[in-house]
Backbone as a chain_set.jsonl record, in Angstrom:
{"seq": "XXXXXXXXXXXXXXXXXXXXXXXXXXXXXXXXXXXXXXXXXXXXXXXXXXXXXXXXXXXXXXXXXXXXXXXXXXXXXXXXXXXXXXXXXXXXXXXXXXXXXXXXXXXXXXXXXXXXXXXXXXXXXXXXXXXXXXXXXXXXXX", "coords": {"N": [[5.295, -4.801, 14.175], [2.706, -3.089, 12.556], [-0.197, -4.374, 11.021], [-1.452, -3.398, 7.944], [-4.488, -2.678, 6.506], [-5.445, -3.085, 3.199], [-6.701, -0.427, 1.253], [-9.932, -0.209, -0.272], [-10.75, -0.228, -3.781], [-12.913, 1.392, -4.327], [-12.895, 3.218, -2.184], [-10.429, 4.462, -2.579], [-10.883, 5.619, -5.096], [-13.054, 7.306, -4.458], [-11.815, 9.025, -2.66], [-9.838, 10.297, -4.239], [-11.586, 11.426, -6.086], [-13.057, 13.221, -4.453], [-10.975, 14.929, -3.683], [-10.192, 16.016, -6.168], [-12.605, 17.261, -6.947], [-12.988, 19.11, -4.836], [-10.631, 20.749, -4.995], [-10.788, 21.577, -7.684], [-13.241, 22.948, -7.67], [-12.693, 25.047, -5.872], [-10.595, 26.347, -7.265], [-11.906, 26.984, -9.674], [-13.821, 28.719, -8.681], [-12.12, 30.783, -7.843], [-11.082, 31.552, -10.331], [-13.313, 32.614, -11.614], [-14.0, 34.637, -9.914], [-14.762, 37.977, -8.912], [-12.488, 39.623, -8.015], [-9.458, 41.246, -6.955], [-6.256, 40.466, -8.436], [-4.224, 40.02, -6.554], [-5.702, 39.223, -4.334], [-6.773, 36.835, -5.256], [-4.409, 35.408, -5.487], [-3.713, 35.241, -2.791], [-5.72, 33.531, -1.743], [-5.219, 31.273, -3.324], [-2.606, 30.596, -2.51], [-3.156, 29.96, 0.139], [-4.717, 27.667, -0.211], [-2.828, 25.878, -1.378], [-0.852, 25.826, 0.655], [-2.438, 24.838, 2.728], [-3.115, 22.249, 1.784], [-0.58, 21.047, 1.726], [0.123, 21.272, 4.457], [-1.841, 19.681, 5.678], [-1.266, 17.146, 4.588], [1.33, 16.779, 5.562], [0.899, 16.805, 8.328], [-0.772, 14.546, 8.583], [0.983, 12.534, 7.759], [2.937, 12.754, 9.756], [1.475, 12.096, 12.08], [0.791, 9.484, 11.444], [3.354, 8.351, 11.173], [4.276, 8.546, 13.829], [2.418, 6.838, 15.07], [3.233, 4.449, 14.068], [5.643, 4.093, 15.215], [7.767, 5.437, 14.116], [10.269, 7.819, 14.281], [9.447, 11.154, 14.975], [10.183, 14.45, 15.369], [9.326, 16.505, 18.169], [9.244, 19.219, 17.67], [8.859, 19.403, 14.858], [6.403, 18.076, 14.648], [4.78, 19.783, 16.149], [4.999, 22.087, 14.568], [3.649, 21.217, 12.301], [0.978, 21.013, 13.248], [0.611, 23.714, 14.028], [0.913, 24.991, 11.56], [-1.281, 23.996, 10.095], [-3.467, 24.956, 11.637], [-2.918, 27.679, 11.421], [-3.244, 28.224, 8.662], [-5.95, 27.656, 8.345], [-7.019, 29.566, 10.065], [-6.113, 31.906, 8.748], [-7.525, 31.685, 6.347], [-10.134, 31.897, 7.329], [-10.045, 34.508, 8.41], [-9.515, 35.957, 6.078], [-11.823, 35.423, 4.548], [-13.772, 36.445, 6.259], [-13.273, 39.168, 6.179], [-13.535, 39.705, 3.502], [-15.065, 41.179, 0.621], [-17.429, 39.678, -0.237], [-20.343, 37.792, -1.172], [-22.329, 36.126, 1.335], [-22.9, 33.488, 0.52], [-20.853, 32.979, -1.299], [-18.64, 33.092, 0.367], [-19.174, 30.883, 1.977], [-19.015, 28.9, 0.015], [-16.252, 28.95, -0.689], [-15.145, 28.264, 1.806], [-16.244, 25.684, 2.253], [-15.331, 24.205, -0.008], [-12.632, 24.349, 0.465], [-12.34, 23.007, 2.955], [-13.289, 20.475, 2.172], [-11.275, 19.805, 0.364], [-9.014, 19.668, 2.075], [-9.747, 17.55, 3.795], [-10.018, 15.494, 1.924], [-7.42, 15.305, 0.845], [-6.015, 14.264, 2.973], [-7.17, 11.729, 3.155], [-6.401, 10.706, 0.65], [-3.592, 10.72, 0.95], [-3.368, 8.849, 3.019], [-4.301, 6.57, 1.697], [-2.371, 6.313, -0.334], [-0.125, 5.775, 1.192], [-0.931, 3.4, 2.506], [-1.305, 1.693, 0.302], [1.285, 1.68, -0.68], [2.614, 0.447, 1.449], [1.448, -2.01, 1.311], [2.453, -2.989, -1.041], [5.117, -3.124, -0.587], [8.136, -5.02, -0.417], [8.386, -8.008, 1.512], [10.221, -8.203, 4.571], [13.468, -9.59, 4.469], [14.396, -12.79, 5.717], [16.715, -14.481, 7.802], [18.487, -17.419, 6.689], [16.963, -20.445, 7.578], [15.469, -19.312, 9.554], [12.9, -18.667, 8.783]], "CA": [[4.868, -4.036, 13.029], [1.264, -3.057, 12.422], [-0.738, -4.835, 9.75], [-2.239, -2.358, 7.31], [-5.492, -3.21, 5.6], [-5.416, -2.443, 1.886], [-7.948, 0.295, 0.983], [-10.677, -0.706, -1.429], [-10.697, 0.621, -4.976], [-13.984, 2.389, -4.202], [-12.447, 4.275, -1.269], [-9.354, 5.189, -3.259], [-11.535, 6.44, -6.127], [-13.848, 8.361, -3.812], [-10.872, 9.989, -2.08], [-9.295, 11.098, -5.341], [-12.696, 12.22, -6.628], [-13.335, 14.329, -3.535], [-9.867, 15.884, -3.774], [-10.289, 16.719, -7.459], [-13.786, 18.123, -6.918], [-12.735, 20.216, -3.914], [-9.611, 21.65, -5.544], [-11.308, 22.175, -8.925], [-14.284, 23.922, -7.322], [-12.012, 26.208, -5.288], [-9.883, 27.045, -8.331], [-12.892, 27.549, -10.594], [-14.367, 29.88, -7.986], [-11.124, 31.858, -7.935], [-10.983, 31.975, -11.728], [-14.501, 33.404, -11.946], [-14.255, 35.646, -8.878], [-14.555, 39.4, -9.226], [-11.598, 40.173, -6.99], [-8.15, 41.603, -7.492], [-5.336, 39.351, -8.624], [-3.508, 39.725, -5.309], [-6.617, 38.46, -3.479], [-6.811, 35.476, -5.798], [-3.143, 34.789, -5.101], [-3.79, 34.955, -1.354], [-6.534, 32.322, -1.547], [-4.521, 30.153, -3.948], [-1.495, 30.194, -1.641], [-3.736, 29.289, 1.306], [-5.096, 26.303, -0.61], [-1.619, 25.074, -1.533], [-0.269, 25.653, 1.991], [-3.327, 23.962, 3.489], [-2.962, 20.873, 1.316], [0.708, 20.561, 2.205], [0.084, 21.155, 5.917], [-2.675, 18.527, 6.028], [-0.517, 15.935, 4.25], [2.459, 16.673, 6.476], [0.383, 16.412, 9.64], [-1.23, 13.157, 8.502], [2.17, 11.686, 7.713], [3.568, 12.782, 11.075], [0.64, 11.32, 13.003], [0.934, 8.08, 11.062], [4.707, 7.929, 11.535], [4.328, 8.342, 15.281], [1.629, 5.656, 15.447], [3.981, 3.269, 13.631], [6.908, 4.053, 15.919], [8.812, 6.136, 13.363], [10.584, 9.041, 15.03], [9.061, 12.486, 14.492], [10.539, 15.361, 16.459], [8.235, 17.293, 18.721], [9.223, 20.509, 16.994], [8.221, 19.246, 13.553], [5.007, 17.728, 14.895], [4.12, 21.023, 16.572], [4.924, 22.962, 13.399], [2.574, 20.706, 11.438], [-0.284, 21.46, 13.831], [0.551, 25.17, 13.936], [0.73, 25.354, 10.156], [-2.665, 23.707, 9.702], [-4.356, 25.923, 12.297], [-2.641, 29.006, 10.876], [-3.847, 28.37, 7.337], [-7.404, 27.713, 8.535], [-7.281, 30.895, 10.624], [-5.918, 32.908, 7.699], [-8.664, 31.596, 5.422], [-11.298, 32.451, 8.028], [-9.874, 35.961, 8.474], [-9.668, 36.479, 4.729], [-13.228, 35.368, 4.142], [-14.529, 37.344, 7.134], [-13.051, 40.545, 5.729], [-13.709, 39.818, 2.052], [-16.305, 41.771, 0.132], [-18.096, 38.617, -0.975], [-21.651, 37.387, -0.658], [-22.193, 35.012, 2.287], [-22.89, 32.201, -0.19], [-19.511, 32.816, -1.863], [-17.75, 32.773, 1.486], [-19.451, 29.486, 2.321], [-18.493, 28.067, -1.065], [-14.798, 28.836, -0.527], [-14.858, 27.523, 3.038], [-16.58, 24.262, 2.102], [-14.434, 23.545, -0.967], [-11.333, 24.274, 1.148], [-12.411, 21.923, 3.942], [-13.377, 19.226, 1.413], [-9.94, 19.533, -0.179], [-8.13, 19.242, 3.168], [-10.154, 16.208, 4.223], [-9.743, 14.534, 0.853], [-5.979, 15.092, 0.668], [-5.609, 13.366, 4.057], [-7.589, 10.382, 2.754], [-5.544, 10.287, -0.462], [-2.272, 10.422, 1.521], [-3.491, 7.584, 3.742], [-4.394, 5.497, 0.708], [-1.058, 6.171, -0.986], [0.768, 5.114, 2.15], [-1.391, 2.026, 2.706], [-1.011, 0.92, -0.905], [2.739, 1.515, -0.727], [2.992, -0.547, 2.459], [0.946, -3.299, 0.842], [3.283, -3.416, -2.161], [6.524, -3.215, -0.159], [8.563, -6.402, -0.246], [8.49, -8.507, 2.88], [11.616, -8.202, 5.028], [14.169, -10.867, 4.3], [14.74, -13.482, 6.971], [17.955, -15.266, 7.722], [18.216, -18.821, 6.377], [16.637, -21.291, 8.728], [14.643, -18.563, 10.517], [11.703, -18.185, 8.093]], "C": [[3.362, -4.165, 12.878], [0.843, -3.563, 11.048], [-1.657, -3.753, 9.205], [-3.218, -3.012, 6.346], [-5.479, -2.396, 4.309], [-6.744, -1.712, 1.654], [-8.622, -0.253, -0.273], [-10.548, 0.278, -2.588], [-11.76, 1.719, -4.898], [-13.554, 3.54, -3.295], [-11.346, 5.111, -1.894], [-9.956, 6.125, -4.306], [-12.329, 7.589, -5.533], [-12.941, 9.436, -3.219], [-10.285, 10.894, -3.158], [-10.377, 11.978, -5.951], [-13.006, 13.425, -5.76], [-12.233, 15.379, -3.601], [-9.962, 16.694, -5.066], [-11.469, 17.682, -7.484], [-13.541, 19.336, -6.026], [-11.755, 21.23, -4.47], [-10.136, 22.342, -6.796], [-12.371, 23.228, -8.624], [-13.658, 25.196, -6.766], [-11.334, 27.028, -6.387], [-10.828, 27.679, -9.344], [-13.554, 28.778, -9.979], [-13.413, 31.055, -8.039], [-11.045, 32.42, -9.35], [-12.126, 32.933, -12.08], [-14.766, 34.546, -10.978], [-13.966, 37.052, -9.393], [-13.756, 40.016, -8.086], [-10.26, 40.463, -7.642], [-7.237, 40.378, -7.553], [-4.576, 39.014, -7.342], [-4.398, 38.967, -4.319], [-6.712, 37.017, -3.956], [-5.541, 34.723, -5.413], [-3.123, 34.407, -3.633], [-4.554, 33.651, -1.125], [-5.878, 31.098, -2.174], [-3.375, 29.675, -3.059], [-2.01, 29.523, -0.368], [-4.148, 27.863, 0.973], [-3.858, 25.414, -0.698], [-0.957, 24.796, -0.184], [-1.125, 24.695, 2.817], [-3.201, 22.506, 3.084], [-1.656, 20.274, 1.826], [0.692, 20.344, 3.718], [-0.72, 19.926, 6.347], [-1.953, 17.218, 5.73], [0.616, 15.727, 5.252], [2.006, 16.245, 7.866], [-0.067, 14.956, 9.63], [-0.048, 12.205, 8.515], [2.85, 11.626, 9.082], [2.789, 11.967, 12.097], [0.809, 9.828, 12.719], [2.321, 7.554, 11.422], [4.796, 7.635, 13.026], [3.568, 7.084, 15.697], [2.341, 4.363, 15.053], [5.363, 3.193, 14.271], [8.064, 4.678, 15.161], [9.024, 7.481, 14.045], [10.15, 10.298, 14.276], [9.367, 13.437, 15.635], [9.316, 16.142, 16.918], [8.103, 18.642, 18.041], [8.514, 20.408, 15.64], [6.734, 18.942, 13.71], [4.207, 18.967, 15.292], [3.974, 22.002, 15.407], [3.837, 22.514, 12.427], [1.216, 21.176, 11.947], [-0.441, 22.967, 13.689], [0.25, 25.608, 12.511], [-0.708, 25.121, 9.708], [-3.634, 24.697, 10.347], [-4.162, 27.331, 11.752], [-3.328, 29.196, 9.535], [-5.374, 28.417, 7.437], [-7.795, 29.074, 9.109], [-7.134, 32.005, 9.595], [-7.051, 32.877, 6.674], [-9.897, 32.215, 6.059], [-11.217, 33.976, 8.083], [-10.063, 36.597, 7.102], [-11.106, 36.507, 4.282], [-14.088, 36.317, 4.98], [-14.455, 38.781, 6.615], [-13.281, 40.762, 4.238], [-15.055, 40.457, 1.723], [-16.975, 40.779, -0.822], [-19.471, 38.382, -0.375], [-21.452, 36.24, 0.337], [-22.156, 33.64, 1.603], [-21.525, 31.939, -0.823], [-18.513, 32.446, -0.772], [-17.927, 31.32, 1.904], [-18.905, 28.524, 1.286], [-16.987, 27.865, -0.912], [-14.452, 28.024, 0.712], [-15.116, 26.03, 2.854], [-15.669, 23.551, 1.098], [-13.031, 23.402, -0.371], [-11.318, 23.106, 2.127], [-12.499, 20.563, 3.249], [-12.001, 18.842, 0.882], [-8.99, 19.037, 0.903], [-8.466, 17.828, 3.627], [-9.76, 15.169, 3.177], [-8.251, 14.272, 0.698], [-5.43, 14.204, 1.785], [-5.978, 11.925, 3.7], [-6.721, 9.854, 1.618], [-4.155, 9.906, 0.062], [-2.309, 9.094, 2.269], [-3.531, 6.424, 2.763], [-3.06, 5.246, 0.019], [-0.114, 5.414, -0.062], [0.371, 3.653, 2.365], [-1.091, 1.154, 1.497], [0.486, 0.688, -1.055], [3.212, 0.468, 0.256], [2.571, -1.941, 2.015], [1.832, -3.861, -0.266], [4.754, -3.56, -1.797], [6.913, -4.676, -0.006], [8.675, -6.775, 1.217], [9.942, -8.5, 3.299], [12.223, -9.588, 4.884], [14.479, -11.476, 5.658], [16.0, -14.272, 6.75], [17.609, -16.719, 7.399], [17.971, -19.61, 7.654], [15.781, -20.598, 9.766], [13.328, -18.143, 9.9], [10.636, -19.155, 8.174]], "O": [[2.811, -5.251, 13.057], [1.455, -3.221, 10.036], [-2.531, -3.251, 9.912], [-2.828, -3.799, 5.483], [-5.5, -1.166, 4.338], [-7.807, -2.306, 1.836], [-7.959, -0.699, -1.209], [-10.271, 1.461, -2.391], [-11.534, 2.841, -5.351], [-13.817, 4.703, -3.6], [-11.332, 6.334, -1.752], [-9.576, 7.293, -4.389], [-12.288, 8.71, -6.039], [-13.264, 10.623, -3.272], [-10.243, 12.114, -3.0], [-10.127, 13.133, -6.293], [-13.198, 14.528, -6.271], [-12.512, 16.578, -3.577], [-9.825, 17.917, -5.05], [-11.347, 18.798, -7.987], [-13.849, 20.464, -6.412], [-12.01, 22.434, -4.426], [-9.958, 23.548, -6.962], [-12.395, 24.283, -9.257], [-14.049, 26.299, -7.146], [-11.478, 28.249, -6.437], [-10.579, 28.787, -9.819], [-13.818, 29.76, -10.673], [-13.832, 32.192, -8.253], [-10.951, 33.633, -9.535], [-11.919, 33.937, -12.761], [-15.673, 35.347, -11.205], [-13.056, 37.275, -10.192], [-14.267, 40.816, -7.302], [-9.968, 39.987, -8.738], [-7.421, 39.4, -6.828], [-4.311, 37.842, -7.073], [-3.898, 38.151, -3.545], [-6.727, 36.089, -3.147], [-5.592, 33.546, -5.057], [-2.577, 33.366, -3.267], [-4.089, 32.773, -0.398], [-5.966, 30.001, -1.623], [-3.197, 28.47, -2.876], [-1.366, 28.611, 0.15], [-3.953, 26.952, 1.778], [-3.847, 24.313, -0.148], [-0.548, 23.667, 0.091], [-0.594, 23.838, 3.524], [-3.181, 21.621, 3.94], [-1.626, 19.138, 2.3], [1.198, 19.332, 4.202], [-0.325, 19.213, 7.27], [-2.017, 16.281, 6.525], [0.827, 14.613, 5.732], [2.654, 15.418, 8.507], [0.225, 14.211, 10.565], [-0.074, 11.186, 9.204], [3.287, 10.559, 9.512], [3.378, 11.231, 12.889], [0.951, 9.019, 13.635], [2.451, 6.436, 11.921], [5.325, 6.602, 13.435], [4.019, 6.346, 16.574], [2.086, 3.307, 15.633], [6.166, 2.331, 13.915], [9.223, 4.474, 15.523], [8.065, 8.192, 14.348], [10.452, 10.471, 13.095], [8.87, 13.255, 16.747], [8.395, 16.4, 16.143], [6.998, 19.151, 17.855], [7.664, 21.238, 15.319], [5.904, 19.491, 12.985], [3.087, 19.169, 14.821], [2.947, 22.668, 15.276], [3.179, 23.345, 11.801], [0.398, 21.677, 11.175], [-1.497, 23.449, 13.28], [-0.573, 26.495, 12.288], [-1.287, 25.958, 9.017], [-4.524, 25.219, 9.675], [-5.122, 28.092, 11.633], [-3.938, 30.24, 9.3], [-6.018, 29.147, 6.685], [-8.789, 29.666, 8.687], [-7.934, 32.94, 9.568], [-7.484, 33.923, 6.19], [-10.624, 32.97, 5.412], [-12.209, 34.659, 7.83], [-10.693, 37.647, 6.977], [-11.566, 37.492, 3.705], [-15.027, 36.923, 4.465], [-15.448, 39.509, 6.615], [-13.224, 41.897, 3.764], [-16.039, 40.295, 2.445], [-17.072, 41.007, -2.028], [-19.73, 38.726, 0.778], [-20.507, 35.464, 0.199], [-21.458, 32.737, 2.061], [-21.085, 30.79, -0.877], [-17.648, 31.592, -0.969], [-16.951, 30.613, 2.154], [-18.392, 27.458, 1.628], [-16.5, 26.737, -0.995], [-13.554, 27.183, 0.668], [-14.296, 25.204, 3.255], [-15.274, 22.408, 1.331], [-12.325, 22.44, -0.672], [-10.382, 22.306, 2.126], [-11.86, 19.604, 3.682], [-11.611, 17.676, 0.948], [-8.239, 18.088, 0.678], [-7.572, 17.004, 3.825], [-9.236, 14.104, 3.505], [-7.851, 13.135, 0.446], [-4.472, 13.463, 1.562], [-5.187, 11.008, 3.919], [-6.346, 8.681, 1.62], [-3.603, 8.881, -0.339], [-1.376, 8.298, 2.16], [-2.868, 5.408, 2.973], [-2.667, 4.098, -0.186], [0.607, 4.517, -0.498], [1.23, 2.772, 2.403], [-0.671, 0.006, 1.644], [0.91, -0.376, -1.506], [4.109, -0.316, -0.053], [3.247, -2.928, 2.305], [1.947, -5.078, -0.411], [5.549, -4.057, -2.595], [6.121, -5.484, 0.477], [9.021, -5.943, 2.057], [10.819, -8.762, 2.477], [11.581, -10.607, 5.141], [14.783, -10.77, 6.62], [16.306, -14.681, 5.63], [16.548, -17.2, 7.795], [18.671, -19.46, 8.655], [15.398, -21.216, 10.76], [12.665, -17.285, 10.483], [9.548, -18.92, 7.648]]}, "num_chains": 1, "name": "protein.A"}
């Protein structure tokens, strides 16, 4: 079994802060955007799908590194899903009638959110592993 180092409070706080800032900035940009409601829904669904895909991929990679079985099909779907959502965001922004600075804003807040959610998931898992009770040993074997 691999020993997991407990993340520092500063790293946990910075990860949550980055996630909140990235998601809030993206959502605030959508709220204030001069685009149709269906376009806003498209970008919102990409954000939600992207966050889920990034968490799922991180968990799958971590499971495999710890010897927990992850099927090849699920692992491949995680990668495909993450690349698909990034490609869909890129295509949407490429074709959007937005200023280049707005396109950059959405892209950067999206990428920040994806990176931060991976760090948050890692911290949640590391803290959970740190708090898990030690496996019981048979009498006379401890």
